[in-house]
Short mmCIF file of the C-alpha atoms (twelve columns), coordinates in Angstrom:
data_MODEL
# 
_entry.id   MODEL 
# 
loop_
_atom_site.group_PDB 
_atom_site.id 
_atom_site.type_symbol 
_atom_site.label_atom_id 
_atom_site.label_alt_id 
_atom_site.label_comp_id 
_atom_site.label_asym_id 
_atom_site.label_seq_id 
_atom_site.Cartn_x 
_atom_site.Cartn_y 
_atom_site.Cartn_z 
_atom_site.pdbx_PDB_model_num 
ATOM 1   C CA . MET A 1   -23.566 111.411 77.702 1 
ATOM 2   C CA . PRO A 2   -24.410 108.636 75.348 1 
ATOM 3   C CA . ILE A 3   -28.149 108.284 74.926 1 
ATOM 4   C CA . LEU A 4   -29.600 105.053 73.657 1 
ATOM 5   C CA . ILE A 5   -32.099 104.718 70.891 1 
ATOM 6   C CA . SER A 6   -33.401 101.242 71.482 1 
ATOM 7   C CA . THR A 7   -35.462 98.805  69.540 1 
ATOM 8   C CA . SER A 8   -38.561 97.382  71.147 1 
ATOM 9   C CA . SER A 9   -37.007 93.957  71.525 1 
ATOM 10  C CA . THR A 10  -34.121 95.024  73.710 1 
ATOM 11  C CA . CYS A 11  -35.749 95.506  77.069 1 
ATOM 12  C CA . ARG A 12  -35.003 92.061  78.443 1 
ATOM 13  C CA . GLY A 13  -37.192 90.418  75.840 1 
ATOM 14  C CA . ARG A 14  -40.340 92.365  76.827 1 
ATOM 15  C CA . ARG A 15  -42.024 94.605  74.327 1 
ATOM 16  C CA . THR A 16  -42.300 97.751  76.455 1 
ATOM 17  C CA . ILE A 17  -42.323 100.458 73.773 1 
ATOM 18  C CA . ALA A 18  -44.481 100.978 70.742 1 
ATOM 19  C CA . SER A 19  -41.962 101.841 68.071 1 
ATOM 20  C CA . PRO A 20  -38.906 100.050 66.738 1 
ATOM 21  C CA . LEU A 21  -36.881 103.184 67.449 1 
ATOM 22  C CA . ALA A 22  -37.816 104.692 70.774 1 
ATOM 23  C CA . ILE A 23  -35.333 106.962 72.449 1 
ATOM 24  C CA . THR A 24  -34.208 105.815 75.843 1 
ATOM 25  C CA . ILE A 25  -31.742 107.940 77.754 1 
ATOM 26  C CA . ARG A 26  -28.943 106.051 79.328 1 
ATOM 27  C CA . SER A 27  -25.924 107.884 80.551 1 
ATOM 28  C CA . SER A 28  -23.010 105.620 81.167 1 
ATOM 29  C CA . ALA A 29  -19.591 105.272 82.686 1 
ATOM 30  C CA . ALA A 30  -18.319 106.438 79.266 1 
ATOM 31  C CA . TRP A 31  -19.923 109.836 79.961 1 
ATOM 32  C CA . ALA A 32  -18.470 109.867 83.409 1 
ATOM 33  C CA . LYS A 33  -15.032 108.902 82.068 1 
ATOM 34  C CA . SER A 34  -15.187 111.793 79.633 1 
ATOM 35  C CA . TRP A 35  -15.498 114.090 82.653 1 
ATOM 36  C CA . ALA A 36  -12.979 112.068 84.644 1 
ATOM 37  C CA . LEU A 37  -15.789 111.238 87.083 1 
ATOM 38  C CA . CYS A 38  -17.165 107.924 88.164 1 
ATOM 39  C CA . CYS A 39  -18.823 106.436 91.213 1 
ATOM 40  C CA . THR A 40  -16.713 104.992 93.957 1 
ATOM 41  C CA . ASP A 41  -17.641 101.427 93.016 1 
ATOM 42  C CA . CYS A 42  -15.800 102.022 89.719 1 
ATOM 43  C CA . GLY A 43  -12.629 102.497 91.692 1 
ATOM 44  C CA . ARG A 44  -11.957 105.866 90.082 1 
ATOM 45  C CA . SER A 45  -11.764 109.416 91.306 1 
ATOM 46  C CA . THR A 46  -14.959 111.153 92.367 1 
ATOM 47  C CA . SER A 47  -13.318 114.512 92.845 1 
ATOM 48  C CA . GLY A 48  -15.687 117.361 92.318 1 
ATOM 49  C CA . LEU A 49  -18.778 115.351 93.186 1 
ATOM 50  C CA . SER A 50  -20.838 115.729 96.320 1 
ATOM 51  C CA . PRO A 51  -20.593 112.418 98.232 1 
ATOM 52  C CA . ALA A 52  -24.140 113.046 99.418 1 
ATOM 53  C CA . LEU A 53  -25.445 112.466 95.871 1 
ATOM 54  C CA . PHE A 54  -24.233 108.879 95.869 1 
ATOM 55  C CA . HIS A 55  -26.840 108.011 98.491 1 
ATOM 56  C CA . VAL A 56  -29.787 110.049 97.158 1 
ATOM 57  C CA . LYS A 57  -32.745 107.985 96.119 1 
ATOM 58  C CA . LEU A 58  -34.810 109.100 93.125 1 
ATOM 59  C CA . PRO A 59  -37.983 110.596 94.637 1 
ATOM 60  C CA . ALA A 60  -41.326 109.525 93.116 1 
ATOM 61  C CA . GLU A 61  -42.387 113.167 92.746 1 
ATOM 62  C CA . VAL A 62  -39.290 113.860 90.611 1 
ATOM 63  C CA . LYS A 63  -40.036 110.807 88.395 1 
ATOM 64  C CA . ALA A 64  -43.601 112.100 88.015 1 
ATOM 65  C CA . LYS A 65  -42.308 115.371 86.546 1 
ATOM 66  C CA . PHE A 66  -40.766 113.416 83.621 1 
ATOM 67  C CA . PRO A 67  -43.410 110.953 82.390 1 
ATOM 68  C CA . ASN A 68  -42.475 108.607 79.524 1 
ATOM 69  C CA . LEU A 69  -38.779 109.449 79.773 1 
ATOM 70  C CA . TYR A 70  -38.044 105.734 80.321 1 
ATOM 71  C CA . PRO A 71  -40.228 102.767 79.322 1 
ATOM 72  C CA . SER A 72  -40.550 101.441 82.880 1 
ATOM 73  C CA . ASP A 73  -40.495 102.676 86.455 1 
ATOM 74  C CA . ASN A 74  -37.644 100.363 87.271 1 
ATOM 75  C CA . LEU A 75  -35.506 101.870 84.529 1 
ATOM 76  C CA . TYR A 76  -35.844 105.368 86.099 1 
ATOM 77  C CA . THR A 77  -34.452 103.967 89.340 1 
ATOM 78  C CA . HIS A 78  -31.740 101.928 87.649 1 
ATOM 79  C CA . GLU A 79  -30.523 104.859 85.533 1 
ATOM 80  C CA . TRP A 80  -30.410 107.212 88.507 1 
ATOM 81  C CA . ASP A 81  -28.745 104.696 90.842 1 
ATOM 82  C CA . THR A 82  -26.251 103.493 88.262 1 
ATOM 83  C CA . HIS A 83  -25.516 106.593 86.272 1 
ATOM 84  C CA . GLY A 84  -27.271 109.695 87.638 1 
ATOM 85  C CA . THR A 85  -25.521 109.587 90.985 1 
ATOM 86  C CA . CYS A 86  -22.214 109.803 89.062 1 
ATOM 87  C CA . SER A 87  -23.312 112.799 87.025 1 
ATOM 88  C CA . GLY A 88  -22.885 115.428 89.711 1 
ATOM 89  C CA . LEU A 89  -26.470 116.531 89.101 1 
ATOM 90  C CA . THR A 90  -29.473 116.422 91.398 1 
ATOM 91  C CA . PRO A 91  -32.146 113.833 90.506 1 
ATOM 92  C CA . GLU A 92  -34.294 116.534 88.912 1 
ATOM 93  C CA . GLY A 93  -31.334 118.023 87.070 1 
ATOM 94  C CA . TYR A 94  -30.295 114.610 85.767 1 
ATOM 95  C CA . LEU A 95  -33.799 113.770 84.491 1 
ATOM 96  C CA . ALA A 96  -34.200 117.302 83.021 1 
ATOM 97  C CA . LEU A 97  -30.941 116.921 81.076 1 
ATOM 98  C CA . SER A 98  -31.953 113.411 79.964 1 
ATOM 99  C CA . LYS A 99  -35.296 114.753 78.696 1 
ATOM 100 C CA . LYS A 100 -33.587 117.647 76.899 1 
ATOM 101 C CA . LEU A 101 -31.237 115.247 75.121 1 
ATOM 102 C CA . LYS A 102 -34.016 112.793 74.310 1 
ATOM 103 C CA . ASP A 103 -36.180 115.600 72.832 1 
ATOM 104 C CA . SER A 104 -33.271 116.901 70.791 1 
ATOM 105 C CA . VAL A 105 -32.837 113.722 68.685 1 
ATOM 106 C CA . VAL A 106 -34.935 113.482 65.514 1 
ATOM 107 C CA . VAL A 107 -35.541 109.874 64.397 1 
ATOM 108 C CA . PRO A 108 -35.684 109.891 60.571 1 
ATOM 109 C CA . ALA A 109 -39.139 109.111 59.126 1 
ATOM 110 C CA . PRO A 110 -38.242 105.692 57.635 1 
ATOM 111 C CA . TYR A 111 -37.497 104.390 61.155 1 
ATOM 112 C CA . LYS A 112 -40.286 105.922 63.221 1 
ATOM 113 C CA . ALA A 113 -42.866 103.200 62.770 1 
ATOM 114 C CA . PRO A 114 -42.154 101.177 59.643 1 
ATOM 115 C CA . GLU A 115 -44.908 98.869  58.479 1 
ATOM 116 C CA . GLN A 116 -42.339 96.635  56.818 1 
ATOM 117 C CA . PRO A 117 -38.812 95.814  57.976 1 
ATOM 118 C CA . VAL A 118 -36.135 98.159  56.589 1 
ATOM 119 C CA . ARG A 119 -32.789 96.791  55.450 1 
ATOM 120 C CA . VAL A 120 -30.012 99.378  55.596 1 
ATOM 121 C CA . THR A 121 -26.252 99.676  55.806 1 
ATOM 122 C CA . THR A 122 -24.626 101.165 58.872 1 
ATOM 123 C CA . ALA A 123 -23.244 104.051 56.789 1 
ATOM 124 C CA . LYS A 124 -26.643 104.895 55.306 1 
ATOM 125 C CA . PHE A 125 -28.410 104.588 58.665 1 
ATOM 126 C CA . LYS A 126 -25.931 106.990 60.279 1 
ATOM 127 C CA . GLN A 127 -26.086 109.368 57.303 1 
ATOM 128 C CA . GLU A 128 -29.906 109.590 57.636 1 
ATOM 129 C CA . PHE A 129 -29.563 110.410 61.307 1 
ATOM 130 C CA . VAL A 130 -26.946 113.069 60.556 1 
ATOM 131 C CA . SER A 131 -29.204 114.552 57.866 1 
ATOM 132 C CA . ALA A 132 -32.119 114.739 60.351 1 
ATOM 133 C CA . ASN A 133 -29.813 116.042 63.131 1 
ATOM 134 C CA . PRO A 134 -27.328 118.446 61.480 1 
ATOM 135 C CA . ALA A 135 -25.323 119.101 64.639 1 
ATOM 136 C CA . MET A 136 -24.304 115.425 64.728 1 
ATOM 137 C CA . THR A 137 -21.546 113.656 62.826 1 
ATOM 138 C CA . ALA A 138 -21.309 109.977 61.961 1 
ATOM 139 C CA . ASP A 139 -18.910 109.600 64.895 1 
ATOM 140 C CA . SER A 140 -21.615 110.920 67.240 1 
ATOM 141 C CA . LEU A 141 -23.446 107.658 66.561 1 
ATOM 142 C CA . ALA A 142 -22.653 104.059 67.382 1 
ATOM 143 C CA . VAL A 143 -24.905 101.344 65.916 1 
ATOM 144 C CA . TYR A 144 -25.273 98.078  67.828 1 
ATOM 145 C CA . CYS A 145 -26.747 94.913  66.308 1 
ATOM 146 C CA . SER A 146 -28.147 91.646  67.637 1 
ATOM 147 C CA . GLY A 147 -28.764 88.265  66.053 1 
ATOM 148 C CA . SER A 148 -25.173 87.880  64.875 1 
ATOM 149 C CA . GLY A 149 -25.317 91.301  63.269 1 
ATOM 150 C CA . ARG A 150 -28.619 90.775  61.451 1 
ATOM 151 C CA . PHE A 151 -30.870 93.181  63.412 1 
ATOM 152 C CA . LEU A 152 -30.613 96.714  64.784 1 
ATOM 153 C CA . GLN A 153 -30.501 96.492  68.525 1 
ATOM 154 C CA . GLU A 154 -29.725 100.070 69.553 1 
ATOM 155 C CA . LEU A 155 -28.140 103.309 68.523 1 
ATOM 156 C CA . TYR A 156 -25.954 105.370 70.882 1 
ATOM 157 C CA . VAL A 157 -25.966 109.106 70.376 1 
ATOM 158 C CA . CYS A 158 -23.143 110.794 72.291 1 
ATOM 159 C CA . PHE A 159 -23.280 114.257 73.867 1 
ATOM 160 C CA . SER A 160 -20.951 116.470 75.819 1 
ATOM 161 C CA . GLN A 161 -21.683 117.574 79.361 1 
ATOM 162 C CA . ALA A 162 -23.129 120.740 77.852 1 
ATOM 163 C CA . GLY A 163 -25.559 118.705 75.747 1 
ATOM 164 C CA . GLN A 164 -23.809 119.145 72.385 1 
ATOM 165 C CA . PRO A 165 -23.329 116.126 70.040 1 
ATOM 166 C CA . ILE A 166 -19.716 114.862 70.231 1 
ATOM 167 C CA . SER A 167 -17.805 111.880 68.951 1 
ATOM 168 C CA . CYS A 168 -18.577 108.683 70.810 1 
ATOM 169 C CA . SER A 169 -15.510 107.097 72.345 1 
ATOM 170 C CA . ARG A 170 -13.494 104.752 70.130 1 
ATOM 171 C CA . GLU A 171 -14.439 101.940 72.529 1 
ATOM 172 C CA . ILE A 172 -18.191 102.523 72.045 1 
ATOM 173 C CA . ARG A 173 -17.892 102.853 68.243 1 
ATOM 174 C CA . ASP A 174 -15.679 99.767  67.884 1 
ATOM 175 C CA . LYS A 175 -17.922 97.624  70.075 1 
ATOM 176 C CA . GLY A 176 -20.945 98.653  67.941 1 
ATOM 177 C CA . ALA A 177 -19.105 97.996  64.695 1 
ATOM 178 C CA . LYS A 178 -18.064 94.558  65.911 1 
ATOM 179 C CA . SER A 179 -21.695 93.677  66.811 1 
ATOM 180 C CA . CYS A 180 -22.833 94.636  63.304 1 
ATOM 181 C CA . GLY A 181 -20.348 92.527  61.366 1 
ATOM 182 C CA . ASN A 182 -22.618 92.176  58.295 1 
ATOM 183 C CA . PRO A 183 -22.752 94.704  55.417 1 
ATOM 184 C CA . ASP A 184 -26.298 95.657  56.417 1 
ATOM 185 C CA . PHE A 185 -28.890 94.985  59.123 1 
ATOM 186 C CA . LEU A 186 -32.657 94.927  59.476 1 
ATOM 187 C CA . VAL A 187 -34.697 97.522  61.379 1 
ATOM 188 C CA . ARG A 188 -37.745 95.565  62.459 1 
ATOM 189 C CA . ASN A 189 -41.241 96.787  61.741 1 
ATOM 190 C CA . VAL A 190 -43.910 97.666  64.289 1 
ATOM 191 C CA . ARG A 191 -45.977 94.639  65.134 1 
# 
């Protein structure tokens, strides 16, 4: 399950979170592929999944049990509809796992709320995350940039179904590397 550590500028241009590195959980088809599972609209097998889950709406009372998991109410619904229904978990189980993974990632101090922008190489950025999260490896992380590779956009942290850090897929890592084509990038400061 890749989780996304997102910068404040990546939520469709709206500043919805207070820190340049806020953790947003986003499971993806890549997680589902790793389990050989995907929703029917992906055109892949859904063996082992309860078809009833594909039509379950995310109840408001379940969202209320997990405040601040996502930066907006719409994102809760989007993540459940798009990814949670493919997970094989109930809505509460999906959000509980998302919270567990979110809470397990330590953002290194230099990136929590920098007063000044921080310029860093991809290798150093990953190394600092690995140092702060010893169960991870550099391949557990995929850095994505914006602005022609000048700015950190987001960081994917990949986990197994059991919630252990694993290597992100080659596709995820390559796509991130391509987006950050410069030798270094800027982590924007809190405004």
